[in-house]
BAKOLMAR-819369 format. One record per residue (C-alpha): residue number from 0; x, y, z. Coordinates in nm, 3 decimals. Layout:
// BAKOLMAR-819369
- num,c1,c2,c3
- NUM,X,Y,Z $
...
END
This chain:
// BAKOLMAR-819369
- num,c1,c2,c3
- 0,-2.011,-3.771,-1.708 $
- 1,-1.653,-3.650,-1.754 $
- 2,-1.593,-3.304,-1.896 $
- 3,-1.388,-3.285,-2.213 $
- 4,-1.032,-3.160,-2.159 $
- 5,-0.928,-2.904,-2.424 $
- 6,-0.597,-2.946,-2.600 $
- 7,-0.293,-2.743,-2.498 $
- 8,-0.293,-2.490,-2.784 $
- 9,-0.658,-2.407,-2.729 $
- 10,-0.593,-2.343,-2.359 $
- 11,-0.293,-2.119,-2.432 $
- 12,-0.485,-1.914,-2.689 $
- 13,-0.786,-1.889,-2.460 $
- 14,-0.580,-1.761,-2.165 $
- 15,-0.403,-1.498,-2.376 $
- 16,-0.737,-1.390,-2.524 $
- 17,-0.883,-1.378,-2.173 $
- 18,-0.606,-1.143,-2.058 $
- 19,-0.670,-0.916,-2.357 $
- 20,-1.044,-0.926,-2.289 $
- 21,-0.988,-0.832,-1.924 $
- 22,-0.779,-0.534,-2.028 $
- 23,-1.035,-0.424,-2.284 $
- 24,-1.334,-0.466,-2.054 $
- 25,-1.153,-0.278,-1.779 $
- 26,-1.102,0.015,-2.013 $
- 27,-1.468,0.006,-2.119 $
- 28,-1.596,0.064,-1.765 $
- 29,-1.559,0.438,-1.791 $
- 30,-1.377,0.692,-2.011 $
- 31,-1.197,0.820,-1.703 $
- 32,-1.053,0.479,-1.624 $
- 33,-0.942,0.431,-1.983 $
- 34,-0.777,0.773,-1.984 $
- 35,-0.595,0.701,-1.657 $
- 36,-0.473,0.363,-1.790 $
- 37,-0.348,0.511,-2.120 $
- 38,-0.186,0.813,-1.956 $
- 39,-0.025,0.595,-1.689 $
- 40,0.109,0.350,-1.947 $
- 41,0.248,0.628,-2.165 $
- 42,0.407,0.809,-1.870 $
- 43,0.551,0.481,-1.743 $
- 44,0.707,0.404,-2.079 $
- 45,0.842,0.759,-2.111 $
- 46,0.988,0.743,-1.762 $
- 47,1.142,0.402,-1.828 $
- 48,1.275,0.524,-2.162 $
- 49,1.433,0.825,-1.994 $
- 50,1.604,0.604,-1.736 $
- 51,1.723,0.363,-2.008 $
- 52,1.859,0.653,-2.215 $
- 53,2.037,0.794,-1.911 $
- 54,2.198,0.458,-1.835 $
- 55,2.309,0.425,-2.196 $
- 56,2.467,0.772,-2.179 $
- 57,2.660,0.672,-1.866 $
- 58,2.844,0.404,-2.063 $
- 59,3.201,0.512,-2.129 $
- 60,3.163,0.845,-1.949 $
- 61,3.153,0.750,-1.582 $
- 62,3.334,0.479,-1.393 $
- 63,3.098,0.212,-1.267 $
- 64,2.818,0.280,-1.517 $
- 65,2.749,-0.093,-1.540 $
- 66,2.707,-0.105,-1.163 $
- 67,2.421,0.146,-1.189 $
- 68,2.242,-0.085,-1.432 $
- 69,2.297,-0.380,-1.200 $
- 70,2.142,-0.191,-0.907 $
- 71,1.843,-0.095,-1.122 $
- 72,1.782,-0.461,-1.212 $
- 73,1.816,-0.558,-0.847 $
- 74,1.545,-0.311,-0.745 $
- 75,1.329,-0.428,-1.036 $
- 76,1.364,-0.791,-0.924 $
- 77,1.265,-0.701,-0.570 $
- 78,0.963,-0.512,-0.700 $
- 79,0.837,-0.799,-0.917 $
- 80,0.874,-1.039,-0.625 $
- 81,0.694,-0.810,-0.377 $
- 82,0.410,-0.673,-0.591 $
- 83,0.189,-0.987,-0.582 $
- 84,0.211,-0.990,-0.202 $
- 85,0.068,-0.639,-0.174 $
- 86,-0.156,-0.603,-0.482 $
- 87,-0.269,-0.962,-0.533 $
- 88,-0.643,-0.889,-0.502 $
- 89,-0.631,-0.592,-0.742 $
- 90,-0.515,-0.805,-1.039 $
- 91,-0.784,-1.051,-1.145 $
- 92,-0.549,-1.237,-1.379 $
- 93,-0.302,-1.311,-1.097 $
- 94,-0.541,-1.533,-0.900 $
- 95,-0.521,-1.892,-1.031 $
- 96,-0.798,-2.006,-0.795 $
- 97,-1.051,-1.856,-1.037 $
- 98,-0.970,-2.141,-1.277 $
- 99,-0.984,-2.429,-1.030 $
- 100,-1.325,-2.552,-1.150 $
- 101,-1.214,-2.584,-1.514 $
- 102,-1.079,-2.913,-1.659 $
- 103,-0.728,-2.783,-1.733 $
- 104,-0.397,-2.964,-1.728 $
- 105,-0.108,-2.796,-1.542 $
- 106,0.121,-2.781,-1.847 $
- 107,-0.104,-2.585,-2.086 $
- 108,-0.228,-2.373,-1.796 $
- 109,0.130,-2.283,-1.709 $
- 110,0.223,-2.192,-2.068 $
- 111,-0.092,-1.992,-2.124 $
- 112,-0.056,-1.807,-1.792 $
- 113,0.306,-1.721,-1.869 $
- 114,0.224,-1.581,-2.214 $
- 115,-0.076,-1.393,-2.074 $
- 116,0.142,-1.244,-1.800 $
- 117,0.372,-1.098,-2.066 $
- 118,0.081,-0.894,-2.202 $
- 119,0.048,-0.548,-2.054 $
- 120,0.248,-0.234,-1.981 $
- 121,0.437,-0.384,-1.684 $
- 122,0.651,-0.632,-1.879 $
- 123,0.704,-0.373,-2.155 $
- 124,0.835,-0.119,-1.903 $
- 125,1.060,-0.386,-1.754 $
- 126,1.191,-0.472,-2.102 $
- 127,1.284,-0.107,-2.162 $
- 128,1.459,-0.079,-1.824 $
- 129,1.646,-0.407,-1.874 $
- 130,1.762,-0.287,-2.215 $
- 131,1.894,0.033,-2.061 $
- 132,2.071,-0.166,-1.789 $
- 133,2.237,-0.384,-2.053 $
- 134,2.348,-0.078,-2.251 $
- 135,2.503,0.078,-1.941 $
- 136,2.787,-0.174,-1.942 $
- 137,2.789,-0.309,-2.300 $
- 138,3.094,-0.282,-2.525 $
- 139,3.125,-0.437,-2.871 $
- 140,2.942,-0.697,-3.076 $
- 141,2.977,-0.974,-2.818 $
- 142,2.785,-0.762,-2.568 $
- 143,2.507,-0.710,-2.821 $
- 144,2.480,-1.084,-2.885 $
- 145,2.456,-1.165,-2.515 $
- 146,2.211,-0.877,-2.456 $
- 147,1.975,-1.012,-2.725 $
- 148,1.949,-1.334,-2.524 $
- 149,1.989,-1.201,-2.171 $
- 150,1.738,-0.914,-2.172 $
- 151,1.432,-1.120,-2.280 $
- 152,1.543,-1.402,-2.050 $
- 153,1.557,-1.163,-1.756 $
- 154,1.209,-1.023,-1.830 $
- 155,1.061,-1.373,-1.853 $
- 156,1.233,-1.461,-1.522 $
- 157,1.082,-1.153,-1.356 $
- 158,0.731,-1.236,-1.477 $
- 159,0.767,-1.601,-1.379 $
- 160,0.897,-1.498,-1.036 $
- 161,0.596,-1.275,-0.977 $
- 162,0.343,-1.537,-1.088 $
- 163,0.515,-1.817,-0.898 $
- 164,0.503,-1.612,-0.577 $
- 165,0.135,-1.531,-0.641 $
- 166,0.041,-1.894,-0.714 $
- 167,0.243,-2.032,-0.423 $
- 168,0.065,-1.800,-0.179 $
- 169,-0.275,-1.776,-0.349 $
- 170,-0.473,-1.931,-0.063 $
- 171,-0.314,-1.705,0.193 $
- 172,-0.327,-1.387,-0.016 $
- 173,-0.697,-1.427,-0.097 $
- 174,-0.788,-1.470,0.272 $
- 175,-0.841,-1.205,0.537 $
- 176,-0.499,-1.280,0.684 $
- 177,-0.347,-1.225,0.343 $
- 178,-0.511,-0.885,0.318 $
- 179,-0.382,-0.801,0.664 $
- 180,-0.034,-0.905,0.553 $
- 181,-0.066,-0.679,0.250 $
- 182,-0.149,-0.386,0.477 $
- 183,0.147,-0.436,0.709 $
- 184,0.376,-0.531,0.422 $
- 185,0.273,-0.225,0.223 $
- 186,0.360,0.002,0.514 $
- 187,0.694,-0.173,0.559 $
- 188,0.758,-0.146,0.185 $
- 189,0.685,0.230,0.199 $
- 190,0.934,0.269,0.483 $
- 191,1.196,0.074,0.288 $
- 192,1.138,0.295,-0.016 $
- 193,1.194,0.605,0.194 $
- 194,1.510,0.452,0.341 $
- 195,1.634,0.367,-0.008 $
- 196,1.553,0.722,-0.120 $
- 197,1.759,0.872,0.160 $
- 198,2.042,0.629,0.094 $
- 199,2.046,0.698,-0.281 $
- 200,2.057,1.071,-0.218 $
- 201,2.358,1.032,0.008 $
- 202,2.535,0.809,-0.246 $
- 203,2.459,0.981,-0.574 $
- 204,2.499,1.324,-0.420 $
- 205,2.874,1.264,-0.400 $
- 206,3.101,1.397,-0.673 $
- 207,3.458,1.323,-0.767 $
- 208,3.639,1.551,-1.008 $
- 209,3.316,1.727,-1.102 $
- 210,3.146,1.399,-1.194 $
- 211,2.904,1.177,-1.000 $
- 212,3.092,0.923,-0.790 $
- 213,2.938,0.577,-0.840 $
- 214,3.213,0.406,-0.642 $
- 215,3.007,0.347,-0.324 $
- 216,2.768,0.112,-0.505 $
- 217,3.044,-0.109,-0.646 $
- 218,3.064,-0.351,-0.348 $
- 219,2.686,-0.398,-0.352 $
- 220,2.674,-0.436,-0.729 $
- 221,2.950,-0.698,-0.723 $
- 222,2.714,-0.922,-0.525 $
- 223,2.384,-0.828,-0.689 $
- 224,2.512,-0.900,-1.041 $
- 225,2.529,-1.271,-0.958 $
- 226,2.160,-1.290,-0.874 $
- 227,2.029,-1.483,-1.178 $
- 228,1.774,-1.238,-1.325 $
- 229,2.028,-0.957,-1.287 $
- 230,2.311,-1.171,-1.416 $
- 231,2.131,-1.240,-1.744 $
- 232,2.144,-0.868,-1.826 $
- 233,2.492,-0.816,-1.677 $
- 234,2.620,-1.088,-1.913 $
- 235,2.641,-0.817,-2.181 $
- 236,2.897,-0.624,-1.972 $
- 237,3.086,-0.942,-1.883 $
- 238,3.111,-1.044,-2.249 $
- 239,3.221,-0.692,-2.345 $
- 240,3.514,-0.729,-2.107 $
- 241,3.614,-1.054,-2.279 $
- 242,3.500,-1.295,-2.005 $
- 243,3.283,-1.514,-2.225 $
- 244,3.283,-1.810,-1.989 $
- 245,3.150,-1.601,-1.702 $
- 246,2.890,-1.446,-1.932 $
- 247,2.770,-1.792,-2.035 $
- 248,2.759,-1.890,-1.666 $
- 249,2.538,-1.587,-1.590 $
- 250,2.299,-1.685,-1.868 $
- 251,2.299,-2.047,-1.752 $
- 252,2.215,-1.952,-1.392 $
- 253,1.928,-1.735,-1.518 $
- 254,1.800,-2.026,-1.726 $
- 255,1.826,-2.257,-1.426 $
- 256,1.633,-2.007,-1.213 $
- 257,1.362,-1.989,-1.478 $
- 258,1.333,-2.369,-1.477 $
- 259,1.303,-2.373,-1.096 $
- 260,1.041,-2.097,-1.100 $
- 261,0.835,-2.273,-1.366 $
- 262,0.852,-2.598,-1.172 $
- 263,0.742,-2.421,-0.851 $
- 264,0.466,-2.244,-1.040 $
- 265,0.346,-2.569,-1.200 $
- 266,0.342,-2.752,-0.866 $
- 267,0.145,-2.467,-0.707 $
- 268,-0.108,-2.471,-0.991 $
- 269,-0.147,-2.847,-0.962 $
- 270,-0.205,-2.827,-0.587 $
- 271,-0.462,-2.551,-0.634 $
- 272,-0.643,-2.757,-0.896 $
- 273,-0.672,-3.077,-0.693 $
- 274,-0.672,-2.958,-0.329 $
- 275,-0.983,-2.823,-0.163 $
- 276,-0.966,-2.489,0.015 $
- 277,-0.919,-2.568,0.384 $
- 278,-1.138,-2.273,0.479 $
- 279,-1.439,-2.457,0.335 $
- 280,-1.365,-2.770,0.536 $
- 281,-1.325,-2.617,0.879 $
- 282,-1.616,-2.623,1.118 $
- 283,-1.692,-2.315,1.320 $
- 284,-1.584,-2.356,1.678 $
- 285,-1.852,-2.129,1.819 $
- 286,-1.896,-1.762,1.861 $
- 287,-1.617,-1.588,2.045 $
- 288,-1.728,-1.475,2.386 $
- 289,-1.719,-1.113,2.486 $
- 290,-1.516,-1.176,2.800 $
- 291,-1.208,-0.959,2.823 $
- 292,-1.403,-0.647,2.721 $
- 293,-1.471,-0.538,3.079 $
- 294,-1.325,-0.191,3.019 $
- 295,-1.616,-0.099,2.791 $
- 296,-1.878,0.147,2.914 $
- 297,-2.223,0.016,2.992 $
- 298,-2.522,0.039,2.759 $
- 299,-2.538,0.103,2.387 $
- 300,-2.215,0.304,2.380 $
- 301,-2.018,0.003,2.504 $
- 302,-2.178,-0.231,2.252 $
- 303,-2.106,0.013,1.968 $
- 304,-1.747,0.052,2.087 $
- 305,-1.696,-0.325,2.090 $
- 306,-1.847,-0.362,1.743 $
- 307,-1.634,-0.080,1.602 $
- 308,-1.313,-0.225,1.747 $
- 309,-1.392,-0.569,1.607 $
- 310,-1.455,-0.423,1.263 $
- 311,-1.140,-0.211,1.285 $
- 312,-0.939,-0.530,1.345 $
- 313,-1.117,-0.761,1.101 $
- 314,-1.211,-0.530,0.813 $
- 315,-0.907,-0.481,0.584 $
- 316,-1.019,-0.135,0.469 $
- 317,-1.059,-0.007,0.823 $
- 318,-0.730,-0.163,0.930 $
- 319,-0.555,-0.010,0.629 $
- 320,-0.685,0.335,0.724 $
- 321,-0.559,0.305,1.082 $
- 322,-0.214,0.177,0.998 $
- 323,-0.175,0.416,0.705 $
- 324,-0.228,0.706,0.945 $
- 325,0.035,0.567,1.180 $
- 326,0.268,0.486,0.891 $
- 327,0.246,0.836,0.745 $
- 328,0.351,0.983,1.078 $
- 329,0.637,0.736,1.111 $
- 330,0.767,0.808,0.761 $
- 331,0.761,1.184,0.817 $
- 332,0.927,1.148,1.157 $
- 333,1.203,0.924,1.019 $
- 334,1.268,1.162,0.731 $
- 335,1.278,1.458,0.966 $
- 336,1.535,1.286,1.188 $
- 337,1.752,1.178,0.894 $
- 338,1.739,1.518,0.723 $
- 339,1.791,1.715,1.044 $
- 340,1.465,1.911,1.081 $
- 341,1.291,1.692,1.337 $
- 342,1.078,1.836,1.617 $
- 343,0.873,1.684,1.896 $
- 344,0.575,1.886,1.769 $
- 345,0.550,1.651,1.471 $
- 346,0.345,1.447,1.716 $
- 347,0.055,1.679,1.631 $
- 348,0.016,1.500,1.298 $
- 349,-0.057,1.177,1.483 $
- 350,-0.340,1.341,1.675 $
- 351,-0.491,1.484,1.358 $
- 352,-0.460,1.171,1.144 $
- 353,-0.590,0.933,1.410 $
- 354,-0.873,1.167,1.509 $
- 355,-0.990,1.168,1.149 $
- 356,-1.051,0.794,1.171 $
- 357,-1.402,0.914,1.260 $
- 358,-1.453,1.013,0.895 $
- 359,-1.721,0.833,0.692 $
- 360,-1.825,0.604,0.977 $
- 361,-2.147,0.491,0.814 $
- 362,-2.015,0.461,0.459 $
- 363,-1.776,0.197,0.590 $
- 364,-2.075,0.001,0.730 $
- 365,-2.222,-0.038,0.383 $
- 366,-2.557,-0.215,0.360 $
- 367,-2.524,-0.324,0.724 $
- 368,-2.607,0.034,0.826 $
- 369,-2.978,-0.049,0.796 $
- 370,-2.951,-0.241,1.126 $
- 371,-2.806,0.067,1.293 $
- 372,-3.068,0.293,1.134 $
- 373,-3.351,0.072,1.258 $
- 374,-3.243,0.126,1.620 $
- 375,-3.192,0.503,1.607 $
- 376,-3.517,0.614,1.768 $
- 377,-3.421,0.894,2.007 $
- 378,-3.148,1.160,2.032 $
- 379,-2.992,0.954,2.311 $
- 380,-2.958,0.657,2.073 $
- 381,-2.783,0.875,1.817 $
- 382,-2.549,1.021,2.080 $
- 383,-2.461,0.676,2.212 $
- 384,-2.394,0.551,1.858 $
- 385,-2.148,0.830,1.787 $
- 386,-2.006,0.826,2.139 $
- 387,-1.930,0.454,2.120 $
- 388,-1.748,0.497,1.790 $
- 389,-1.553,0.791,1.929 $
- 390,-1.453,0.585,2.235 $
- 391,-1.329,0.311,2.001 $
- 392,-1.112,0.555,1.805 $
- 393,-0.976,0.710,2.124 $
- 394,-0.899,0.369,2.276 $
- 395,-0.616,0.314,2.025 $
- 396,-0.542,0.673,1.922 $
- 397,-0.441,0.793,2.268 $
- 398,-0.195,0.507,2.345 $
- 399,-0.040,0.533,1.999 $
- 400,0.003,0.908,2.042 $
- 401,0.169,0.863,2.381 $
- 402,0.408,0.593,2.259 $
- 403,0.509,0.784,1.944 $
- 404,0.557,1.097,2.151 $
- 405,0.801,0.920,2.383 $
- 406,0.991,0.765,2.092 $
- 407,1.015,1.096,1.908 $
- 408,1.133,1.272,2.223 $
- 409,1.401,1.010,2.287 $
- 410,1.530,1.060,1.932 $
- 411,1.522,1.440,1.939 $
- 412,1.614,1.484,2.307 $
- 413,1.362,1.769,2.341 $
- 414,1.213,1.666,2.676 $
- 415,1.127,2.025,2.768 $
- 416,0.857,2.051,2.502 $
- 417,0.714,1.700,2.543 $
- 418,0.421,1.812,2.770 $
- 419,0.308,2.083,2.528 $
- 420,0.346,1.843,2.233 $
- 421,0.124,1.590,2.409 $
- 422,-0.131,1.859,2.488 $
- 423,-0.137,1.984,2.127 $
- 424,-0.168,1.631,1.986 $
- 425,-0.454,1.537,2.221 $
- 426,-0.631,1.866,2.146 $
- 427,-0.607,1.797,1.772 $
- 428,-0.731,1.445,1.838 $
- 429,-1.048,1.581,1.998 $
- 430,-1.097,1.829,1.712 $
- 431,-1.058,1.543,1.463 $
- 432,-1.324,1.340,1.642 $
- 433,-1.566,1.634,1.626 $
- 434,-1.503,1.709,1.258 $
- 435,-1.516,1.340,1.165 $
- 436,-1.851,1.293,1.339 $
- 437,-2.003,1.594,1.163 $
- 438,-1.875,1.496,0.818 $
- 439,-1.985,1.134,0.869 $
- 440,-2.340,1.263,0.904 $
- 441,-2.335,1.552,0.655 $
- 442,-2.113,1.411,0.376 $
- 443,-2.108,1.028,0.377 $
- 444,-1.996,0.837,0.068 $
- 445,-2.009,0.478,-0.045 $
- 446,-1.709,0.251,0.004 $
- 447,-1.748,-0.051,-0.230 $
- 448,-1.697,-0.382,-0.055 $
- 449,-1.500,-0.536,-0.341 $
- 450,-1.155,-0.688,-0.350 $
- 451,-0.978,-0.391,-0.508 $
- 452,-0.796,-0.193,-0.239 $
- 453,-0.745,0.099,-0.476 $
- 454,-1.115,0.180,-0.484 $
- 455,-1.216,0.390,-0.184 $
- 456,-1.544,0.528,-0.321 $
- 457,-1.815,0.444,-0.569 $
- 458,-1.799,0.613,-0.912 $
- 459,-1.918,0.973,-0.913 $
- 460,-1.836,1.042,-0.548 $
- 461,-1.488,1.187,-0.588 $
- 462,-1.612,1.526,-0.474 $
- 463,-1.735,1.384,-0.144 $
- 464,-1.403,1.208,-0.091 $
- 465,-1.211,1.532,-0.147 $
- 466,-1.448,1.717,0.086 $
- 467,-1.385,1.461,0.358 $
- 468,-1.010,1.450,0.312 $
- 469,-0.921,1.816,0.264 $
- 470,-1.222,1.975,0.431 $
- 471,-1.160,1.771,0.744 $
- 472,-0.799,1.886,0.776 $
- 473,-0.904,2.247,0.723 $
- 474,-1.180,2.206,0.983 $
- 475,-0.943,2.056,1.240 $
- 476,-0.691,2.335,1.184 $
- 477,-0.967,2.594,1.227 $
- 478,-1.098,2.438,1.548 $
- 479,-0.747,2.404,1.688 $
- 480,-0.666,2.775,1.649 $
- 481,-0.708,2.853,2.023 $
- 482,-0.454,2.596,2.143 $
- 483,-0.231,2.654,1.841 $
- 484,-0.241,3.027,1.905 $
- 485,-0.148,2.978,2.269 $
- 486,0.146,2.756,2.173 $
- 487,0.267,3.013,1.920 $
- 488,0.244,3.290,2.180 $
- 489,0.430,3.081,2.437 $
- 490,0.711,2.989,2.196 $
- 491,0.761,3.339,2.059 $
- 492,0.700,3.531,2.381 $
- 493,0.898,3.311,2.620 $
- 494,0.577,3.209,2.795 $
- 495,0.522,2.874,2.968 $
- 496,0.427,2.589,2.734 $
- 497,0.351,2.326,3.001 $
- 498,-0.009,2.449,3.064 $
- 499,-0.092,2.312,2.720 $
- 500,-0.067,1.963,2.869 $
- 501,-0.386,2.046,3.061 $
- 502,-0.549,2.290,2.819 $
- 503,-0.506,2.071,2.509 $
- 504,-0.688,1.756,2.630 $
- 505,-0.956,1.967,2.805 $
- 506,-1.020,2.175,2.495 $
- 507,-1.019,1.865,2.272 $
- 508,-1.268,1.686,2.498 $
- 509,-1.504,1.987,2.497 $
- 510,-1.487,2.021,2.118 $
- 511,-1.541,1.645,2.069 $
- 512,-1.839,1.651,2.309 $
- 513,-1.998,1.945,2.128 $
- 514,-1.932,1.795,1.784 $
- 515,-2.087,1.460,1.879 $
- 516,-2.399,1.627,2.022 $
- 517,-2.447,1.840,1.710 $
- 518,-2.384,1.544,1.480 $
- 519,-2.631,1.329,1.677 $
- 520,-2.913,1.577,1.613 $
- 521,-2.844,1.574,1.240 $
- 522,-2.801,1.195,1.240 $
- 523,-3.167,1.141,1.326 $
- 524,-3.271,1.384,1.051 $
- 525,-3.043,1.243,0.782 $
- 526,-3.072,0.870,0.851 $
- 527,-3.259,0.798,0.522 $
- 528,-3.000,0.990,0.317 $
- 529,-2.711,0.816,0.494 $
- 530,-2.872,0.476,0.439 $
- 531,-2.913,0.552,0.068 $
- 532,-2.543,0.645,0.042 $
- 533,-2.434,0.340,0.242 $
- 534,-2.608,0.091,0.011 $
- 535,-2.534,0.273,-0.316 $
- 536,-2.325,0.082,-0.570 $
END
């Protein structure tokens, strides 16, 4: 029996209504979520309005004001193209695979998805920014006429670009590899943002005749303005200068880009509707053998270490935590070098951040923790469980610390303090392992195993998250006072700093050993409470 295919108008109305229902139901989950959404939308619109007003005020007062608007639209285009690659799983309406089982034709599905995508604060903020960019270079009635056409056309192009990218990569982005790509891409995107921030400060910090000098961005803007979504808005400036043919060409290229994007989007939707997911057709090739893990210690500690390393590589949340810690250190180090306040002792942050990968060990396990709990029978079992996880963290934390230390020293040239920096970082690493083990037992919290990467705890557990995040850093700093105090004495009193290369790792190992033994005793006592937190939803 063939299912009835609804007509096009019904599909379009249903998809728009579905987007509105998703927004409304999301706000109904909790008053806090509704308040955050409303406040974020209002602040976003106010921020966009302020930028648009500032761009409009530049018009006629500063040379190259239209170039500033062009650069803003270029950044906006890059953002709309990149967002679905990093936040695909957090937007339920962006995943077209959810509709693959419905009898829908590609045409109505495309029109309905496009109209639904225009609903929300994101397109409205983009509309305000595009209007400000058009006003930055507009002059006369011809500019207004071209802006009325170009601004909405640019916004539709941006939305279509984002959805076409999401639909074209839907299979990949919804897989584990896609989530891994989002993690690495997000870190790279953060680094690019910091680089752009430093570059913008160096450019807009220049003044000429008491006014901001926008001349350095002119060569870049002269190229960016011919990118079709940007060109649709820049057509207002072009028409204001009397070049009507070029303005029409900019609008035409934007229209051609929109047609290409819609065609790509439609083809992707059609393939998703008629092509089976290859992951459901592949046959398992057997369980991967454990050969190649010969460096693991014997007994339960080695098995736990292997399991933890596998989860750290395969679980997107665990992988995100590891690479976020490394990325934070890299961003701070790069900024310090660019701004001239770098020091080899910034390596200490790497030891602290990576050591705190021991935080909330059992909350990350979720409901699978019951298998661990069932085997914790003696204090030795508890010690081996924590020891194996600590070995896993140290197996990647120590090499990363050593490599970053060498890179940072090459950049700064401060080879004399490299041994003490290594010692301090390794000492903090051991303190982080001890604090993380204790807090994992005393203050675990639930980490929902859903597809939203922005949720790192179940509702009502924000206090436990703050305790883990800020309490852990305070605890590490407190435990590291002996080695930190020695370093301070050596630097201020002209004492030798090289002994810290031996004292730091030794002190960190002793603190980690003591912390694991204390946490193991409490682990046996608190296993029921930890299990209840791990399976809570």
